[in-house]
DRENDO-1510 file (C-alpha; in Angstrom, 1 decimal, always signed):
<recs>
REC; n; res; u; v; w
REC; 1; MET; +0.0; +0.0; +0.0 .
REC; 2; GLY; +1.3; +3.4; -0.8 .
REC; 3; ILE; +0.5; +7.1; -1.1 .
REC; 4; ARG; +2.1; +9.9; -3.1 .
REC; 5; LYS; +1.7; +13.7; -2.9 .
REC; 6; THR; +3.2; +16.3; -5.2 .
REC; 7; PHE; +4.0; +19.9; -4.2 .
REC; 8; MET; +5.4; +23.1; -5.8 .
REC; 9; ASN; +3.8; +22.8; -9.2 .
REC; 10; ARG; +4.7; +19.1; -9.5 .
REC; 11; LYS; +8.5; +19.7; -8.8 .
REC; 12; PHE; +8.6; +18.0; -5.4 .
REC; 13; THR; +7.1; +14.6; -4.6 .
REC; 14; VAL; +6.8; +12.8; -1.3 .
REC; 15; SER; +5.8; +9.1; -1.4 .
REC; 16; MET; +5.4; +6.5; +1.3 .
REC; 17; ASN; +4.8; +2.8; +0.9 .
REC; 18; ILE; +4.2; +0.0; +3.4 .
REC; 19; ARG; +5.1; -3.5; +2.5 .
REC; 20; ASP; +3.4; -6.5; +4.1 .
REC; 21; LEU; +1.1; -4.3; +6.2 .
REC; 22; LEU; -0.6; -7.2; +7.9 .
REC; 23; ASN; +2.6; -9.2; +8.4 .
REC; 24; SER; +1.2; -12.1; +6.5 .
REC; 25; ASP; +4.2; -12.9; +4.2 .
REC; 26; HIS; +5.1; -16.3; +5.9 .
REC; 27; ASP; +5.2; -20.0; +5.1 .
REC; 28; ASN; +4.5; -22.9; +7.4 .
REC; 29; GLN; +5.7; -26.4; +6.4 .
REC; 30; THR; +5.3; -29.8; +8.1 .
REC; 31; THR; +7.4; -32.8; +7.2 .
REC; 32; LYS; +6.5; -36.2; +8.5 .
REC; 33; GLY; +8.4; -39.5; +8.3 .
REC; 34; VAL; +8.8; -42.7; +10.1 .
REC; 35; GLY; +9.4; -41.7; +13.7 .
REC; 36; PHE; +9.6; -38.0; +13.2 .
REC; 37; THR; +7.6; -34.8; +12.6 .
REC; 38; GLN; +9.3; -31.5; +11.6 .
REC; 39; THR; +7.4; -28.2; +11.5 .
REC; 40; THR; +9.1; -25.1; +9.9 .
REC; 41; SER; +7.9; -21.5; +9.9 .
REC; 42; SER; +9.6; -19.0; +7.6 .
REC; 43; TYR; +9.0; -15.3; +7.6 .
REC; 44; PHE; +10.1; -13.2; +4.6 .
REC; 45; HIS; +11.2; -9.5; +4.8 .
REC; 46; GLY; +8.5; -8.6; +7.4 .
REC; 47; ARG; +6.9; -5.2; +7.5 .
REC; 48; MET; +8.8; -2.5; +5.8 .
REC; 49; LEU; +8.1; +1.2; +5.6 .
REC; 50; GLY; +9.6; +3.3; +2.7 .
REC; 51; LEU; +9.8; +7.1; +2.4 .
REC; 52; THR; +10.9; +8.7; -0.9 .
REC; 53; LEU; +11.5; +12.4; -1.5 .
REC; 54; SER; +12.0; +13.5; -5.1 .
REC; 55; TYR; +12.7; +16.8; -6.7 .
REC; 56; ASN; +12.4; +17.4; -10.5 .
REC; 57; PHE; +15.1; +19.8; -11.6 .
REC; 58; GLY; +13.9; +19.8; -15.3 .
REC; 59; ASN; +10.7; +20.4; -17.1 .
REC; 60; THR; +9.2; +17.0; -18.1 .
REC; 61; LYS; +6.3; +18.5; -20.0 .
REC; 62; PRO; +6.7; +18.9; -23.8 .
REC; 63; LYS; +6.9; +22.4; -25.2 .
REC; 64; PRO; +3.9; +23.5; -27.2 .
REC; 65; ALA; +6.1; +24.0; -30.3 .
REC; 66; ASP; +7.3; +20.3; -30.1 .
REC; 67; MET; +3.8; +19.0; -29.8 .
REC; 68; LYS; +2.8; +20.9; -33.0 .
REC; 69; LYS; +5.7; +19.4; -34.9 .
REC; 70; LYS; +4.8; +15.8; -34.2 .
REC; 71; ASP; +2.1; +14.3; -36.5 .
REC; 72; PRO; +0.1; +11.6; -34.6 .
REC; 73; SER; -0.9; +9.9; -37.9 .
REC; 74; GLN; +2.8; +9.0; -38.4 .
REC; 75; ASP; +2.7; +6.7; -35.4 .
REC; 76; MET; -0.3; +4.8; -36.8 .
REC; 77; ASN; +0.9; +4.6; -40.4 .
REC; 78; MET; +3.7; +2.1; -40.4 .
REC; 79; ASP; +4.4; +1.9; -44.1 .
REC; 80; ASN; +4.4; +5.7; -44.6 .
REC; 81; GLY; +2.8; +5.3; -48.0 .
REC; 82; ASN; +5.8; +3.4; -49.6 .
REC; 83; ASP; +4.3; +0.5; -51.6 .
</recs>
């Protein structure tokens, strides 16, 4: 489970995630043989909390001039009219 929030006109991002919130990532195994019984419990990783802070130094949005130059029909037309 996680949550993310952006600030300062999408330049700064704070995200937090929790792994195995209910602490349910485990395995129980029982082995039986002649004269013995063995039970093993294994827990993996356990609960983990992660916090990430990100800052975007550049502009990731395309410039309006660049958007006008790209023709969306070129992406759909694979043969470009060459027969």
